C-alpha positions in Angstrom: 92.7 77.3 105.0 92.2 80.5 106.3 94.7 83.0 105.1 94.5 86.9 107.3 93.5 90.2 104.8 93.6 92.1 106.3 93.2 93.5 110.5 92.0 96.7 111.6 91.2 98.2 114.9 88.5 100.0 117.5 89.8 101.8 121.1 87.1 102.4 123.8 86.5 102.9 127.6 85.5 100.0 129.4 84.4 100.5 133.1 85.2 97.6 135.4 82.7 94.6 137.2 82.3 97.0 139.7 82.5 100.4 138.5 85.1 102.1 139.8 87.7 102.3 137.3 87.5 103.2 133.8 90.6 100.8 131.7 90.9 101.1 127.3 90.7 98.6 125.6 90.8 97.6 121.3 88.6 95.9 120.1 90.7 93.9 117.3 88.5 93.1 113.9 91.3 90.1 111.9 90.2 89.9 108.6 90.2 86.1 107.2 89.9 84.4 103.6 89.5 81.2 102.3 88.5 79.9 98.7 85.4 77.7 97.9 84.8 74.9 95.6 81.7 74.7 94.3 79.9 73.6 90.7 78.5 75.9 88.1 75.0 74.9 86.2 78.0 73.8 83.2 78.7 71.4 86.1 82.5 73.6 85.9 84.7 73.4 89.0 84.5 77.0 89.9 87.0 79.6 92.9 86.1 81.7 95.3 87.3 83.8 98.5 84.7 83.5 101.3 85.6 85.9 103.8 85.1 85.8 107.4 86.0 88.5 110.8 86.7 87.2 114.1 86.9 90.3 116.7 87.6 90.6 120.0 88.3 93.3 122.5 92.1 92.5 124.8 94.0 95.5 126.9 96.8 97.2 125.9 98.3 94.4 128.3 97.0 91.8 125.4 98.1 93.1 122.9 102.0 93.5 123.6 101.1 90.1 124.9 100.2 88.8 121.0 102.7 91.1 120.1 104.8 89.4 121.9 104.1 85.7 120.3 103.4 86.7 117.1 107.0 88.0 116.9 108.0 84.7 117.6 106.0 83.2 115.7 108.1 85.7 112.7 110.8 84.9 114.1 110.2 80.9 113.9 109.5 81.5 110.3 112.7 83.2 109.6 115.1 80.1 111.3 112.6 78.0 108.5 113.4 80.2 105.6 117.6 80.0 106.1 117.4 76.4 106.8 115.8 76.2 102.4 117.7 76.5 99.6 118.7 79.5 98.2 116.6 79.2 94.6 113.6 78.6 96.2 111.0 81.5 97.0 110.8 83.0 100.2 107.7 84.3 103.0 109.1 88.0 103.0 105.4 89.0 105.1 
């Protein structure tokens, strides 16, 4: 499964379809990584990591919706962590 390695952003201004308005936009880049397994020349299993970047543009409103959803996901994980036995490690991030 892919894991989040990092993120980046780039702010820019975009014109509306008819060119009558300018609107602020953000390009969001999510940098993902996942394990890749292969055999080397000796036949041994070798593990490495592959990275991928997903990029999309959104408005401030879109960012707020995404942030709200991610906050809800984090709260769900916090609730799950509280149900785990105390001696089990809990997610920190």
